N, C-alpha and C positions, 0 to 999 in steps of 0.2 A: 487410531483416533482420526476423526475427521479434521480437515484443515480449513481454516478461515483466513482469507486474504483481507487485510485491513486497508480498504480503498478510501482515499480522500485527498484533498489538496495538500501539496507539499511546496511546490516551486514558488508560488506567490503568497505563501503563508508564513507568518511569523513562526520560527522554529518551535517555540514553546507551544503554540496552538496546534501545530501539526503533530507534535508528540503527545500532548496532554490527553486527548481522547483515546489515542492508541494505547497509552499506558493504562488508562482506566479499563479499557476493553480487555487488555491482557490480564489484569488482576481478576476480573470477573470470569473470564473464560478459560484460563490456562489449565484448570483442572480437567476440563472435558474436551479440549480441542488443542490442536497444534496451530499456533498463530503465525501467519506469514506477514511480517511487518516490513514494508519496503524501506523504512527508515533504518533498518538494521545495517544497511550498507553505507560505507563512507567513501565517496568518490572525489572528495574535495581536492585531493592531491593532484589529480589528473583531469581537471574540469574539461579541457578541450576534447579529449578523446573518450570521455566517459559517458556522454549523453546516450549514445547507442547502446552501450553496455547496460546502463540503468534501465532503459526501455526493455531490452531483451530479458534481463533478470526479472523485472516486474511481470512481463508477459508469461514467463515460465511459472512464476508463482501463481498467476491467475489460472493457468492451465492445470496446475497441481491442486488447486483449491476445490473443496467441495461446496463451500459457501463463500460468498463475497459480502462482507459487512461494509456498507458505504456511508460515509459522512458527507452529506451534501450541504453542509453549513454555508459553504461559499462556492460560487460558480468556479468550475475548473474544467478546461478542455480535456486535460489528461484523465481526470476522473471520469468524465463522460465517455471517453474512448474506452477506458477499462471496463465500464459497465456495459457498453455496447458489445464488446468482445465476448461477454458472458451470455448473450442472448443466443439460444440455439437456433 
């Protein structure tokens, strides 16, 4: 199955907002795609040393994805960076 990375604001977003659209996308797409949700990871226990790990895991998801589904509801430097990385 093809993989979709769910790209969109997380850091400066209310957690409910960051999750809500991803959950809706998962409900609609799970039958036909593997969904790569960056919010599936929990690094809150080790906030100081986890920032680099979060970025690396997300970049690997982007490399593994066939499709990037982007939510540009709100300006996000990180979301823009992830989209830029997808441009061949």
